[in-house]
C-alpha positions as CSV (number, residue, x, y, z in Angstrom):
1,M,-22.6,-21.0,16.9
2,K,-21.4,-17.8,15.8
3,R,-23.8,-15.0,14.9
4,P,-23.5,-13.3,11.5
5,A,-21.9,-9.9,11.6
6,S,-25.1,-8.2,10.6
7,A,-26.9,-9.6,13.7
8,S,-24.0,-8.8,16.0
9,H,-24.1,-5.1,15.3
10,P,-27.0,-4.0,13.1
11,K,-27.0,-0.3,12.3
12,H,-29.7,0.4,14.9
13,T,-27.2,-0.7,17.7
14,N,-25.9,2.5,19.5
15,I,-22.2,3.1,19.4
16,G,-20.5,5.2,22.1
17,V,-17.3,7.2,21.2
18,I,-15.2,8.3,24.2
19,G,-12.7,11.1,23.4
20,L,-13.4,13.7,20.6
21,G,-9.8,14.7,19.5
22,I,-8.6,14.7,16.0
23,I,-9.4,11.0,15.4
24,G,-12.3,10.4,17.7
25,S,-14.4,13.3,16.5
26,R,-13.9,12.3,12.9
27,I,-14.7,8.6,13.6
28,A,-17.9,9.6,15.3
29,A,-18.9,11.8,12.3
30,H,-18.0,9.0,9.8
31,L,-20.1,6.3,11.7
32,R,-23.1,8.7,11.6
33,R,-22.6,9.1,7.8
34,K,-22.7,5.4,7.7
35,G,-26.0,5.3,9.5
36,F,-25.0,4.2,12.9
37,P,-26.6,6.0,16.0
38,V,-23.7,7.5,17.8
39,Y,-23.4,8.9,21.3
40,V,-20.3,10.6,22.5
41,W,-18.5,11.8,25.6
42,N,-15.5,14.0,26.1
43,R,-13.7,15.4,29.2
44,S,-14.4,18.9,27.8
45,P,-18.0,19.3,26.8
46,R,-18.5,19.8,23.1
47,P,-21.6,21.3,21.2
48,V,-22.1,18.0,19.1
49,P,-25.1,15.8,18.6
50,N,-25.8,13.1,21.3
51,F,-23.2,14.4,23.9
52,V,-23.9,12.6,27.0
53,G,-23.3,13.6,30.6
54,S,-21.1,10.8,31.8
55,L,-19.4,7.6,30.9
56,R,-21.9,5.7,33.0
57,E,-24.7,7.2,30.8
58,L,-22.7,6.3,27.7
59,A,-22.5,2.6,28.8
60,E,-26.1,2.4,29.7
61,L,-27.0,3.7,26.2
62,C,-24.5,1.7,24.0
63,N,-23.6,-1.8,23.6
64,C,-20.5,-1.1,21.6
65,V,-18.0,1.5,23.1
66,Q,-15.0,2.9,21.4
67,I,-12.2,4.6,23.5
68,F,-9.9,7.2,21.9
69,V,-7.9,8.7,24.8
70,S,-4.3,9.9,25.0
71,D,-2.4,7.7,27.3
72,D,-2.0,4.8,29.7
73,T,-3.5,6.6,32.7
74,A,-6.5,7.9,30.7
75,L,-7.2,4.5,29.3
76,L,-7.2,2.8,32.8
77,Q,-9.3,5.5,34.3
78,T,-11.9,5.2,31.4
79,A,-12.0,1.5,31.8
80,E,-12.6,1.8,35.5
81,Q,-15.3,4.3,35.2
82,L,-17.1,2.4,32.4
83,S,-16.9,-0.8,34.3
84,E,-19.4,0.2,36.8
85,K,-22.2,-0.1,34.1
86,L,-20.7,-2.7,31.9
87,T,-22.5,-6.0,31.4
88,P,-22.1,-9.1,29.2
89,R,-24.0,-7.3,26.5
90,H,-21.0,-4.9,26.0
91,V,-18.1,-4.9,23.7
92,V,-15.2,-2.3,24.4
93,L,-12.7,-1.3,21.6
94,A,-9.6,0.4,22.8
95,H,-7.8,2.5,20.3
96,S,-5.2,4.3,22.4
97,T,-1.4,3.8,21.8
98,V,-0.1,2.7,25.1
99,A,2.2,0.2,26.8
100,P,1.1,-3.4,26.3
101,D,0.9,-4.0,30.0
102,S,-1.5,-1.0,30.2
103,M,-3.7,-2.5,27.4
104,R,-3.8,-5.9,29.3
105,A,-4.7,-4.1,32.6
106,A,-7.6,-2.4,30.8
107,A,-8.8,-5.6,29.3
108,E,-8.9,-7.2,32.8
109,I,-11.0,-4.5,34.1
110,V,-13.6,-4.9,31.3
111,E,-13.6,-8.6,31.2
112,R,-14.2,-9.2,34.9
113,R,-17.6,-7.5,34.2
114,G,-18.3,-10.2,31.5
115,S,-17.8,-7.8,28.6
116,R,-15.6,-8.3,25.7
117,F,-12.5,-6.3,25.0
118,L,-10.8,-5.6,21.7
119,E,-7.5,-4.0,21.4
120,A,-7.7,-2.0,18.2
121,T,-4.7,0.4,17.7
122,F,-4.5,2.0,14.2
123,T,-2.3,3.9,11.8
124,G,-3.7,6.7,9.8
125,S,-4.2,10.5,10.4
126,K,-7.2,12.7,10.4
127,G,-7.6,12.4,6.7
128,A,-7.9,8.7,6.8
129,A,-10.3,8.9,9.8
130,E,-12.5,11.3,7.9
131,K,-12.7,8.9,4.9
132,G,-13.0,5.8,7.1
133,E,-9.6,4.5,5.9
134,L,-7.7,3.7,9.0
135,I,-5.7,0.5,9.3
136,Y,-6.3,-1.4,12.5
137,Y,-3.9,-3.6,14.3
138,V,-6.2,-5.9,16.4
139,G,-5.6,-8.0,19.6
140,G,-8.2,-10.0,21.5
141,T,-10.4,-13.1,21.4
142,E,-12.2,-14.4,18.3
143,E,-15.5,-13.6,20.0
144,A,-14.5,-9.9,20.7
145,L,-13.3,-9.5,17.0
146,H,-16.4,-11.0,15.7
147,E,-18.5,-8.5,17.7
148,G,-16.3,-5.5,16.9
149,R,-15.6,-6.2,13.3
150,P,-18.5,-4.4,11.8
151,I,-17.6,-1.2,13.6
152,L,-14.0,-1.7,12.5
153,E,-14.8,-2.3,8.9
154,A,-17.1,0.9,8.9
155,T,-14.1,3.0,9.6
156,S,-11.1,1.2,8.0
157,K,-9.6,0.0,4.8
158,E,-7.8,-3.0,6.4
159,I,-7.9,-5.0,9.7
160,V,-4.7,-6.8,10.6
161,Y,-5.2,-9.4,13.3
162,I,-2.0,-9.6,15.6
163,G,-2.9,-11.9,18.5
164,A,-3.6,-11.7,22.1
165,V,-4.3,-8.3,23.9
166,G,-1.1,-6.4,24.2
167,Q,0.5,-7.6,21.1
168,A,-1.1,-5.2,18.8
169,S,0.2,-2.4,21.1
170,A,3.8,-3.7,20.7
171,I,3.3,-3.7,16.9
172,K,2.0,-0.1,16.9
173,I,4.9,1.2,19.1
174,A,7.4,-0.6,16.8
175,T,5.8,1.0,13.7
176,N,5.9,4.5,15.3
177,M,9.7,4.0,16.1
178,V,10.3,3.7,12.4
179,T,8.0,6.7,11.6
180,A,9.7,9.0,14.1
181,A,13.2,7.9,12.8
182,T,12.1,8.4,9.2
183,V,11.0,11.9,9.7
184,E,14.1,12.9,11.8
185,A,16.3,11.5,9.0
186,A,14.4,13.5,6.5
187,A,15.0,16.7,8.5
188,E,18.6,16.0,8.8
189,A,18.8,15.2,5.0
190,L,17.1,18.6,4.2
191,A,19.7,20.4,6.4
192,L,22.5,18.7,4.5
193,I,20.9,19.7,1.1
194,Q,20.5,23.3,2.3
195,S,24.2,23.4,3.3
196,Q,25.2,22.6,-0.2
197,G,23.0,25.3,-1.7
198,L,20.7,22.9,-3.6
199,P,16.9,23.6,-3.9
200,L,15.0,21.4,-1.4
201,E,12.5,20.5,-4.0
202,K,15.3,18.6,-5.8
203,F,15.7,16.3,-2.7
204,V,11.9,15.6,-2.7
205,E,12.0,14.9,-6.4
206,A,14.9,12.4,-6.0
207,M,13.4,10.7,-3.1
208,R,10.2,9.9,-5.0
209,A,12.2,7.7,-7.3
210,N,14.2,6.2,-4.4
211,A,13.6,2.7,-2.9
212,S,13.5,4.2,0.6
213,Y,10.4,6.5,-0.3
214,S,7.4,5.8,1.9
215,G,3.8,6.9,2.6
216,T,5.2,8.9,5.6
217,L,7.6,10.9,3.4
218,A,5.0,11.3,0.8
219,M,2.8,13.1,3.3
220,K,5.3,14.9,5.4
221,L,8.1,16.1,3.0
222,P,5.8,18.7,1.1
223,R,4.4,20.0,4.5
224,M,8.0,20.2,5.9
225,L,9.2,22.3,3.0
226,D,6.1,24.6,3.5
227,R,6.8,24.7,7.3
228,D,3.2,23.5,7.8
229,F,3.4,21.8,11.2
230,Q,-0.5,21.7,11.7
231,P,-0.9,18.5,13.9
232,H,-1.7,15.2,12.2
233,F,0.3,13.5,14.9
234,S,1.6,15.7,17.6
235,V,5.2,16.1,19.0
236,K,4.0,15.3,22.5
237,H,2.3,12.1,21.4
238,M,5.1,10.8,19.3
239,L,7.4,11.5,22.2
240,K,5.1,9.4,24.4
241,D,5.3,6.5,22.0
242,V,9.1,6.5,21.6
243,E,9.5,6.7,25.4
244,I,7.2,3.6,25.7
245,A,9.4,1.9,23.2
246,S,12.5,2.7,25.4
247,Q,10.7,1.3,28.5
248,M,9.8,-1.8,26.7
249,A,13.5,-2.3,25.6
250,L,14.9,-1.8,29.1
251,P,14.2,-5.3,30.6
252,H,15.7,-6.9,27.5
253,F,18.8,-4.8,27.4
254,L,18.2,-3.4,23.9
255,D,20.3,-0.4,22.7
256,L,17.7,1.6,20.6
257,R,20.0,4.3,19.5
258,V,18.1,5.6,16.6
259,T,15.1,5.8,18.8
260,A,16.9,7.7,21.5
261,A,18.2,10.1,18.9
262,A,14.6,10.7,17.7
263,R,13.5,11.1,21.2
264,E,16.1,13.8,21.8
265,Q,14.9,16.0,19.1
266,L,11.2,15.5,20.2
267,V,12.1,16.6,23.8
268,E,13.9,19.6,22.3
269,Q,10.6,20.6,20.5
270,M,8.7,20.0,23.7
271,Q,11.1,22.4,25.7
272,W,10.6,25.1,23.0
273,G,6.8,24.9,23.5
274,H,5.9,23.0,20.3
275,G,4.4,19.9,21.9
276,E,1.0,20.5,20.1
277,D,2.6,20.8,16.6
278,D,2.9,17.9,14.2
279,Y,6.0,15.9,15.0
280,S,7.5,16.8,11.7
281,A,8.4,20.1,13.6
282,V,11.7,18.5,14.4
283,L,12.7,20.3,11.1
284,R,12.8,23.6,13.0
285,K,16.2,22.7,14.4
286,Y,17.6,22.8,10.9
287,L,15.4,25.1,8.8
288,Y,14.0,28.2,10.5
289,E,10.7,29.6,9.9
290,P,9.9,33.3,8.8
291,A,9.0,35.3,12.0
292,S,9.1,38.8,13.5
293,A,12.4,40.7,13.4
294,L,12.8,40.3,17.2
295,Y,12.9,36.9,18.8
296,E,10.7,36.3,21.9
297,E,11.3,33.9,24.5
298,P,9.0,30.8,24.1
299,Q,6.2,30.9,26.5
300,P,5.0,27.7,28.5
301,E,3.0,25.4,26.2
302,E,-0.8,26.1,26.4
303,Q,-3.3,23.5,26.7
304,H,-5.7,22.9,23.7
305,Q,-8.9,21.1,23.6
306,E,-8.2,19.2,20.4
307,V,-5.1,17.1,20.4
308,A,-3.3,15.3,17.6
309,A,-3.5,12.0,15.9
310,D,-4.7,9.0,17.7
311,A,-5.4,10.8,21.0
312,E,-7.7,12.8,23.1
313,E,-7.2,14.7,26.3
314,P,-6.4,12.8,29.4
315,I,-9.4,12.1,31.7
316,T,-7.6,14.0,34.4
317,T,-4.7,16.5,34.4
318,S,-3.1,15.4,37.7
319,A,-0.3,13.4,36.3
320,K,2.1,15.4,34.1
321,S,4.7,14.1,31.6
322,D,8.3,14.4,32.6
323,T,8.9,16.2,29.5
324,Q,6.4,18.9,30.3
325,S,8.3,19.8,33.5
326,V,11.5,20.7,31.6
327,A,11.9,24.5,31.4
328,P,12.3,26.1,28.0
329,Q,15.9,26.5,27.0
330,Q,17.4,29.9,27.3
331,T,18.6,31.6,24.1
332,A,21.9,33.5,23.9
333,F,21.1,35.4,20.7
334,V,18.5,38.0,19.7
335,G,18.0,38.5,16.1
336,S,16.1,37.9,12.9
337,Q,14.3,34.6,12.3
338,K,13.9,35.0,8.6
339,S,14.2,31.8,6.6
340,L,17.6,30.8,5.3
341,L,16.0,29.9,2.1
342,N,14.3,31.8,-0.8
343,P,10.9,30.7,-2.1
344,S,12.8,28.3,-4.6
345,G,14.4,26.4,-1.8
346,A,17.9,27.7,-2.5
347,V,20.1,29.4,0.1
348,N,19.1,33.0,0.7
349,E,22.5,34.9,0.5
350,S,20.8,38.1,1.6
351,A,19.5,36.6,4.8
352,P,20.6,38.7,7.9
353,A,23.9,37.8,9.4
354,I,22.3,37.3,12.8
355,T,20.1,34.3,13.2
356,P,18.9,32.4,16.2
357,A,21.4,30.0,17.6
358,R,20.8,26.3,16.8
359,P,20.2,24.7,20.1
360,G,23.5,23.1,21.4
361,L,25.6,25.2,18.9
362,L,27.1,27.6,21.4
363,K,28.2,24.6,23.5
364,Q,29.9,23.0,20.5
365,L,31.8,26.1,19.6
366,L,33.0,26.7,23.1
367,S,34.1,23.1,23.3
368,R,36.1,23.4,20.0
369,F,37.7,26.7,21.1
370,S,38.8,25.1,24.4
371,S,40.3,22.1,22.7
372,R,42.3,24.3,20.3
373,K,43.7,26.3,23.2
374,E,44.9,23.2,24.9
């Protein structure tokens, strides 16, 4: 006989939150406002209430544990460390966006201790997390969902049950493919509008009445026009997700050309040191930001404590992404980085003649010159 939800997780049951990045920190705060006792752990210590000394201590204190870490390696390491103290009284909710195989491996680690495991990937940025309005894509058994549902309901506006563990991760990766492609297409469209001397605001106005308008565009387009790349979902994490999509497609011989194009632009932003910015920073390739008169060579990307969107710092820093090992591109021009647009969004005819070269532009010009000579 199933226990009622209120008996499964009354508000006096301790909840553990692992990972205090943009989402994890806001989920912990929202649960506290809802009246749940919350204990937290993060790789980098934080001056927050009920911060515990280790994952083992967290497992001893809490029956329900939520995991908000950044990648496959971090998720598996967290599950292994937690497993030493997991018992049949525990339910573990994994919120990371990872490959389906990694999610299934984490479930196996947890379940061999007799605990329940619930895959609960989500969509929604930091604003949704603050308001408790995330949308969860859930995978797992009915028993695990029954136990985890009160916690998910406290922080969401919708719970979409997908199926077995791993299947929700596949759905999340697929939705992020569309999101990455949408923003890249919007950046290219803005570049085209700029080339025609039209105000960019007119494009936004037209899109609002267009059938292809979406929640992503509603959120991103105004910030893109303002060059506001404060992270809601970072370049480096969107790049991770589209790379997972490419890896998933390989065994099935799928030609993901749009995803590959979006990946190329995200890699470029990583090379230029913008990995911590919002992924809408792909706009930089087309519309330059105001800056100092002299251009400075990008410095290696710094590590920040707080990361974007659905992620937290990895548990260790030993494994580095392939994209982080790529050296920043060298620039052949030094000049003004003033915006090509005036405040109204029209072309700034008084802009300096010398502007930073668009990545790849020099190669294209040389190629055309060579072909003409032939």
